[in-house]
C-alpha positions in Angstrom: 20.9 -0.1 111.2 20.6 -0.9 115.0 18.4 -3.0 116.5 14.8 -1.1 117.1 12.7 -3.4 118.0 13.1 -6.2 120.9 10.7 -7.8 122.6 11.1 -8.7 127.0 9.2 -10.0 129.0 11.2 -11.0 132.5 9.9 -11.5 136.1 12.4 -9.5 137.4 10.3 -6.3 136.8 8.4 -4.3 139.5 5.9 -3.9 138.1 4.9 -7.4 137.8 4.4 -7.1 142.2 3.6 -3.8 142.6 1.2 -2.5 139.6 -1.7 -2.5 141.9 0.0 0.4 144.0 0.7 2.4 140.5 -2.6 1.8 139.4 -5.0 3.0 142.5 -2.7 5.1 144.0 -4.4 7.9 142.1 -7.9 6.8 142.4 -7.0 6.3 146.5 -6.3 9.8 147.4 -9.4 10.4 145.8 -11.0 8.3 148.1 -9.6 8.6 151.2 -11.8 11.2 152.1 -15.1 9.0 150.5 -14.2 6.4 152.4 -14.6 7.7 155.9 -18.0 9.4 154.9 -20.5 7.6 157.0 -23.4 6.9 154.6 -26.9 5.0 155.0 -27.9 2.5 152.6 -30.3 5.0 151.1 -27.9 7.3 150.1 -25.2 5.1 148.9 -28.4 4.9 146.2 -28.5 8.5 145.8 -32.3 8.7 147.0 -31.9 11.3 149.6 -29.0 14.1 151.4 -26.5 12.8 153.2 -27.3 13.3 156.7 -24.8 11.8 159.9 -27.3 8.6 161.0 -27.5 9.4 165.1 -27.0 5.6 167.2 -30.0 4.5 167.8 -30.3 1.9 170.7 -27.3 0.1 171.8 -25.6 0.9 168.4 -22.1 2.7 169.2 -21.7 6.8 167.4 -18.7 6.6 164.3 -15.4 6.2 165.7 -14.6 8.1 162.8 -13.2 12.1 162.9 -15.8 14.8 163.3 -14.0 16.2 160.1 -14.6 13.2 158.1 -18.0 13.3 158.9 -18.5 17.1 158.3 -16.5 17.3 154.9 -20.0 15.3 153.3 -21.4 17.3 150.7 -24.5 16.4 148.7 -23.8 14.9 146.2 -25.7 12.2 143.8 -25.5 9.7 141.2 -24.8 12.7 138.4 -22.7 14.2 140.9 -19.0 14.8 141.2 -19.5 12.0 143.2 -22.3 9.6 141.5 -19.5 7.1 140.1 -18.3 6.3 143.9 -21.9 6.1 144.8 -22.9 3.7 141.9 -19.2 1.3 143.3 -20.4 1.1 146.4 -23.8 -0.6 145.6 -22.7 -2.5 142.0 -22.9 -5.9 142.2 -18.9 -7.0 142.5 -18.9 -5.3 146.1 -22.3 -6.7 146.9 -20.2 -9.9 146.6 -17.0 -9.0 148.2 -19.5 -8.3 150.9 -21.2 -11.7 150.7 -17.8 -13.4 150.8 -16.7 -11.2 153.9 -19.8 -11.8 155.6 -19.6 -16.2 154.8 -16.5 -16.1 156.0 -17.0 -14.6 159.2 -20.1 -16.6 159.5 -18.6 -19.6 158.7 -15.6 -19.8 160.2 -16.8 -17.8 163.6 -13.4 -16.2 163.8 -13.3 -12.3 165.2 -13.7 -9.9 162.5 -10.1 -9.2 162.0 -9.5 -13.3 162.2 -12.9 -13.2 159.3 -10.9 -10.8 157.0 -6.7 -12.2 157.1 -9.4 -15.7 156.5 -10.8 -14.2 153.7 -7.3 -12.5 152.2 -5.4 -15.2 152.2 -8.3 -17.6 150.5 -8.4 -14.9 147.3 -4.6 -14.6 147.3 -4.2 -18.7 147.7 -7.1 -19.8 145.3 -7.5 -17.3 143.0 -4.0 -14.9 142.5 -1.4 -17.2 143.2 -2.5 -19.4 140.4 -2.8 -16.4 137.8 0.6 -15.6 139.5 2.0 -19.0 138.9 0.0 -18.6 134.6 2.4 -15.3 134.5 6.1 -16.6 135.5 5.3 -19.6 133.5 4.1 -17.1 130.1 7.4 -14.7 131.1 9.5 -17.2 131.1 8.3 -18.6 127.9 9.5 -15.1 126.5 12.5 -15.3 128.4 13.3 -18.8 126.3 12.9 -16.8 123.0 14.9 -14.0 123.5 18.0 -15.0 122.3 16.3 -16.8 119.0 14.1 -13.0 118.4 18.2 -11.5 118.8 18.7 -14.0 115.8 16.1 -13.0 113.7 16.3 -9.2 114.5 20.8 -9.9 113.7 19.3 -11.5 110.3 16.3 -9.2 109.3 18.8 -6.7 109.9 21.7 -7.7 107.4 18.5 -8.5 104.5 16.8 -4.9 105.1 20.0 -3.1 104.6 20.8 -5.3 101.8 17.3 -5.1 99.8 17.5 -0.8 101.3 20.9 -0.6 98.7 19.6 -2.6 96.0 16.2 -1.1 95.5 17.4 2.5 97.7 15.6 2.7 99.7 15.7 6.1 102.6 16.8 5.3 105.9 13.2 5.9 107.1 11.4 3.4 104.7 14.4 0.6 105.6 13.3 1.1 109.5 9.5 1.1 108.7 9.9 -2.0 106.5 11.9 -3.9 109.5 10.0 -2.5 112.4 7.4 -4.1 110.6 8.5 -7.3 109.5 9.9 -7.9 113.1 6.5 -7.5 114.7 5.4 -9.7 112.5 8.1 -12.1 113.1 7.5 -11.7 116.9 4.0 -12.4 116.9 4.2 -15.5 114.8 6.8 -16.7 117.3 4.7 -16.0 120.0 1.6 -18.1 118.8 4.4 -20.4 118.0 5.4 -20.5 121.7 1.5 -19.5 122.6 3.0 -17.4 125.0 1.5 -14.0 124.1 3.4 -11.0 126.5 -0.6 -9.9 126.7 -1.3 -12.9 128.7 1.1 -11.8 131.4 -1.2 -8.9 132.7 -4.3 -11.4 133.2 -3.4 -10.8 137.1 -3.4 -7.4 137.0 -6.9 -7.5 136.0 -8.5 -10.2 138.1 -6.0 -8.3 141.1 -6.9 -5.1 140.9 -10.3 -4.7 140.5 -10.9 -7.5 143.3 -8.5 -5.7 145.9 -10.6 -2.8 144.7 -14.2 -4.5 145.3 -13.1 -5.7 148.9 -12.1 -2.6 150.2 -14.9 -0.5 149.2 -17.0 -3.8 150.7 -15.3 -3.0 154.1 -15.2 1.0 153.6 -19.5 0.2 153.6 -19.4 -2.4 157.1 -17.6 0.7 158.9 -19.5 3.4 158.1 -22.6 1.3 158.6 -23.9 1.4 155.5 -24.3 -2.5 155.3 -26.7 -4.6 157.3 -27.2 -8.1 157.4 -30.1 -9.9 158.8 -31.5 -6.8 161.4 -27.4 -7.0 162.7 -25.4 -3.7 161.9 -21.8 -5.2 160.8 -20.7 -2.0 161.7 -21.3 -3.1 165.6 -19.3 -5.9 165.0 -16.6 -4.1 163.7 -16.3 -2.0 166.4 -15.2 -4.4 168.6 -13.9 -6.9 166.0 -10.2 -5.7 166.7 -7.1 -6.8 168.0 -4.0 -5.7 170.0 -3.7 -2.1 169.5 -6.4 -2.0 167.2 -9.5 -3.2 168.5 -12.1 -1.5 166.9 -11.8 -2.0 163.3 -13.9 1.5 161.8 -11.5 4.2 164.1 -8.3 4.9 162.5 -4.9 3.2 163.2 -4.0 6.1 165.8 -0.4 4.6 166.6 0.1 4.3 162.6 1.6 1.6 162.9 -0.3 -0.4 160.1 -0.1 2.0 157.5 3.8 2.3 158.3 3.3 -1.6 157.9 1.7 -1.1 154.5 4.4 1.2 153.3 7.8 -0.9 154.3 6.0 -4.6 153.2 5.1 -2.3 149.7 8.9 -1.5 149.6 10.7 -4.8 150.4 8.6 -6.4 147.2 9.7 -3.4 145.1 13.6 -4.0 146.0 13.3 -7.8 146.2 12.5 -7.2 142.1 14.9 -4.6 142.2 17.9 -7.0 143.3 16.5 -9.5 141.1 17.7 -7.1 137.9 21.0 -6.1 137.5 21.5 -3.6 135.2 18.3 -1.8 134.2 17.3 -0.3 131.9 16.1 3.5 132.1 12.7 3.4 132.1 12.9 0.0 134.3 14.7 2.4 136.7 12.2 5.0 136.3 9.5 3.3 137.5 11.1 1.6 140.2 12.0 4.4 141.9 8.2 5.1 140.8 7.1 2.0 142.7 8.7 3.1 145.6 7.3 6.5 145.5 4.3 4.9 145.6 4.7 2.9 148.2 5.4 6.0 151.0 2.5 7.7 149.5 0.1 4.5 150.5 1.3 5.3 154.2 -0.8 8.1 154.9 -3.8 7.3 152.9 -4.2 4.1 154.8 -3.5 6.6 157.8 -7.1 7.8 156.5 -8.8 5.5 156.5 -11.2 2.9 158.8 -8.5 0.2 160.5 -10.7 -2.8 158.6 -9.0 -2.0 155.5 -5.6 -1.2 156.2 -5.8 -4.6 157.8 -6.8 -5.8 154.4 -4.2 -4.4 152.9 -1.4 -5.1 154.8 -2.9 -9.0 154.3 -3.0 -8.1 150.8 0.5 -7.2 151.2 2.2 -9.8 153.3 0.9 -12.7 150.9 2.6 -10.7 147.9 5.3 -10.8 149.6 5.0 -14.9 150.3 3.5 -15.1 147.1 6.8 -13.4 145.3 9.2 -15.7 147.5 7.8 -19.0 146.9 7.5 -18.2 143.5 12.0 -17.8 143.4 11.6 -22.1 144.7 12.6 -24.0 142.2 10.5 -26.7 143.7 7.5 -24.5 143.5 8.4 -23.3 140.0 8.4 -27.3 139.1 5.7 -28.2 140.4 4.3 -25.4 138.4 5.9 -26.5 135.5 7.6 -22.7 134.5 10.4 -23.4 132.5 13.5 -23.1 133.0 15.3 -20.2 132.0 18.7 -18.3 132.1 18.3 -16.4 134.8 17.0 -19.1 137.0 18.9 -19.9 140.5 19.6 -23.1 142.7 20.2 -20.9 145.7 17.7 -18.2 144.9 16.9 -17.2 148.5 21.2 -17.0 149.3 21.4 -14.9 146.6 18.4 -12.8 147.0 19.8 -12.1 150.8 23.2 -12.1 149.7 22.5 -8.9 147.2 20.1 -7.3 149.8 23.3 -7.6 152.7 25.0 -6.0 150.2 23.4 -3.1 148.8 21.6 -2.3 152.7 23.8 -3.6 155.2 27.7 -3.6 154.0 28.3 -0.7 152.5 29.8 2.1 153.6 
């Protein structure tokens, strides 16, 4: 009888780092046009039909393309767009707006600097500890694999003997093996307090946070949010830097969108290079994440630069975080257990693998 139940947990899976790309790709495609649609605070609460607010006083008109404004249709809370309107005015999004406004006011930085500061703070204070915990859990799971394989081998033999003695069918023997194996593996996880599901807590925190901040910046960029009498949209219109001085406009150069795609692909490749002899399923997942990373480029080209800047900063922090978590000293500081796959020279090994795969091959 073949071993049909094995439990694997390895930090080399590309899903653990780039999971947010997969999870929200479809939603991004559906929201890309919505993020370009200026709405007033009244419309966001579903109390009136969508109108394009005319600039008043010294307010700068929206820098978004005319087709994006003209595409607005009358959609109420109960219509097809009601769920997004509810999201845009939800408490978590309002909390994200408050965090961004606080960072901008407290730091005195221009908006591009405030977005960068907020991203670094959230990544450093929230996702980095969770990522370290994820690696801690996965390292313990990886160290359990020899014991799990040993249990599977002995259980396989025991079930085969019992099947011959009691005249079990192959199906009954296999079901008995699987049921017993699941129970024994669960007992190991309880014993070492390392159930793999705990490693997914990063996804459940990082992905919603990424969405809430993105929607908050969308509200700012389309003039849907005001604070103490001033328009955040007006400040964003002059709060950019370099080739994107207007954070409410699209990046016509495509530098920011392409940079996001490149960084995300680099994250995926780092994980792919970490894993030798990937299974067919892991290979399919890796190709899927690569495709979604490329898909993010045109999506990012259809949203205001403030959102794209946040995405780029988040991806850069994610890349830095992944590299930091490969450091033996940092892993020791976080009390992440040593595993068989750990290397004393991770960065040298990574560079050698990258060079061999992309540069030296003919």
